[in-house]
C-alpha positions in Angstrom: 1.3 -12.0 36.1 1.1 -13.7 39.8 3.1 -12.7 41.9 1.8 -15.4 45.0 5.7 -17.7 46.1 3.3 -19.8 47.8 0.0 -21.7 47.1 -1.3 -22.7 50.5 -3.3 -26.0 49.6 -6.6 -26.4 50.2 -9.0 -28.1 53.4 -10.0 -30.9 53.3 -13.9 -29.2 53.6 -13.2 -27.2 50.4 -12.1 -30.2 48.3 -15.1 -31.4 49.1 -17.5 -28.3 48.6 -15.4 -28.6 45.3 -16.4 -32.0 44.6 -20.1 -31.2 45.5 -20.4 -28.4 43.5 -18.3 -30.9 40.5 -21.5 -33.0 41.4 -24.0 -30.7 41.3 -23.2 -29.2 36.8 -22.6 -33.1 36.5 -25.5 -34.1 37.5 -27.2 -32.1 34.7 -25.2 -34.4 32.0 -22.8 -36.5 31.6 -19.5 -35.5 30.8 -19.0 -36.4 27.1 -22.7 -34.5 26.6 -20.5 -31.3 29.1 -17.7 -31.0 27.1 -19.6 -31.5 23.3 -21.7 -28.2 24.9 -18.0 -26.5 25.8 -17.3 -26.7 22.2 -20.3 -26.1 20.6 -20.6 -22.7 22.9 -17.2 -21.7 21.3 -18.1 -22.6 18.6 -20.8 -19.8 17.8 -18.4 -17.7 20.0 -16.1 -18.2 17.3 -19.1 -17.8 14.7 -20.5 -14.5 16.6 -17.1 -12.7 15.7 -18.1 -11.5 12.7 -20.4 -9.0 14.2 -18.5 -8.3 17.7 -15.7 -7.0 15.2 -12.3 -7.9 17.0 -12.0 -9.2 19.8 -8.1 -9.4 21.2 -9.1 -10.9 23.8 -9.5 -13.9 21.2 -7.0 -16.6 22.6 -7.3 -16.9 25.6 -10.9 -17.9 25.5 -9.2 -20.6 23.1 -7.4 -21.6 26.3 -10.0 -20.3 28.9 -12.4 -22.9 26.7 -9.4 -25.6 25.8 -9.2 -25.6 29.7 -12.9 -26.4 30.4 -13.2 -29.3 28.1 -10.2 -30.8 29.3 -11.5 -30.5 32.2 -14.4 -32.4 31.3 -12.0 -35.5 29.9 -10.4 -35.0 33.3 -13.6 -35.9 34.8 -14.8 -38.4 32.6 -11.9 -40.7 33.3 -12.3 -40.6 37.1 -15.9 -41.4 36.7 -14.7 -44.7 34.4 -11.8 -45.6 37.0 -9.4 -44.9 35.0 -7.2 -41.3 36.6 -3.5 -42.6 37.6 -2.3 -40.7 41.0 
């Protein structure tokens, strides 16, 4: 349980560092391809469940992959100039 009551905003330097890391990540492929790769990885993970057995964290894993897909969808909109706010 997250008990933090105050989360400070990251500094401009931290935001720029995050931006550089994202740019480095995206330089190896397009956001669309990254999105497809994430779903491919999740599909492989699901197929492997038969051999891996019961995974109590499966729903959390799904949401993590879904958040990654949504991240790349936002990156696509930012790249295309369709980001609001």
